[in-house]
N, C-alpha and C positions, 0 to 999 in steps of 0.2 A: 645724850648720844648728838653728836655735832652734826645738823644738818649741813645734807651736800649745797656746793655755791650754786647762786643760780648759772653761772656761766658754766660748769660744768654738766648743770643740764640741758641748758640750750645746746652744747655741744653735743651729749647724746641722741637731742632732739633732731639735730640737725643733721646726722649721720643715716635718719630714717627718711627724711626729706621726698628725697626722688621717690622711693617704695608707697610713700603716702599719696602722694602725688599719683603714680598709677592707679594704685586702688579708689580713689576717688574718680579719676576721668574711668576706671571700667564703671564704675558703681552709676555715676552720671549719663555713660554714655545705654548702660543695660535699661536703663529706668527709661530712657527717651526712646529709645527701640521699644521698649514694651509700649508707650504710647501712639505709637507708629502702626506698630500690629493690630493693634485694638483696634485701631480706629479704619485701616483699612482691610483685617483679616476677620476682625470677630472676637479675635485673642482676647481673653482674661475676661468676658462679661461683652467684651465689644465696644463700642465707642460711649463713655463715659458710662457704660456698666448697664446699657440700655441691651445689650444684645445684636444690636445693628449694627451696620458697618457706614462708612461715609459715601457720598454718592461720586462715581467715578467724575474726575472732570471738574467738580464743585468748587467754585471759589470761595476762600482759602482755605477750606477745611481738608479734600483731598491733598493739595498741594502740601501745605504744611503737614499731614499724614507719611508723602510719602519723605519729607526733608527727615521728617523724625526716624521714619525705618533706615531709611540709606544713613543721613550722618549719623544717628545714634551706636549703628552697626561698625561703622569706621572709628569712631571716636571709641567703644568698646573694644574694639581690636587692638587700636592705635597707629589706627593705616589713612595716612594725611589728616593727622589730628588739626592740625593748626588751622587746616585749609578748612575741614567739614566743621570745627567748632565755632570757628567765624559763621560760616552759614548759619547754623545753627541757635546762635546767640543771636542774628540778626533777625531770623524767624520767630524766633521768641521775643524780642523787641516789638517787631511787626503786631503782632499776639496783643502783647499789652496794651501797647500803645494805641490801637485801632480797635482791637475788641472788647476791652477789659476797662482803660481810663477814659473814654468818653462818658461811661455810668458814673463814677465816682473816683474821688483822687487817689484816694492807697487801696493799694492792693488786696488788704483785709477786707474791706468795703465794697469792691467790686469784683471779687472772686479770680483776681491774676494772679495771686502770690504763686505759682507754679512757674507762668510765663515769666515772673520778673526774677526767680530762683534760677531757672534753667538759663534764661539768657546771659548772669551774673555769674554763672557756672561756667558755662562756656566760654564767657570773655579769659576768665581766668585763665583756661585751658588753652588760649589762644596766645596766651603769655607765657605761661610755665611748661608748654610743651608736654608730650606722652608720658613723662618722665622713664624709666629704662624697661617697663614691660610694656614693652611696646613692636610689634607686627614690625614698623617700621626701622625698628634696630637693628633687625635681622636683615633687611632688605637693604641698609644702609653699612653693617658689617661686609656684605658681599660687594658693595661697591666698592669700597673701601679696598677690599683684598684683592680686586679687578685694577685696583690702581686710581681707579675715579675718586676724585675729592668730592663733597660734596659743600658749599660754601656754608650752608648750614651747621656742618660738622667741623669748623674750622675755628679754633678755637680764636675766642678776642686777642685783637692784636697783633696777632701773629698772620704772617701770608704764605698761601703758598709759590712754590717756584716753577715756574711752566716748563 
């Protein structure tokens, strides 16, 4: 039996790309939200499984937890995804380079794997956007129906007349 050509397989996989981006965003946002919730509220075993929470206002832990909770929630829901993902990525870059990397060079040696992975995952979302399953799509559809065109929703190479 002949195998399907790679171009046919690629074409089939490409049809699912936007939905997989949405699933990726949802999972990454949920995991990041859980980190913030555990640090701020003691959920899921608390801060690093100790059952405690981070001290309010402590630098950088409390601020990182707030970014994790709010940014993760926004990314999870697909609201302001690119902006929220940019801030989340930056916070994880800070976590890696300031908190982990001074100990040892490689993430596997310094315990910074999660920070590095979250940083790059959020950076990817900055460029890919939220995918079709995002609350922003509903807000954008309402604005378009009201006659307001968002520059982000204008196809490349086309201009809108005023």
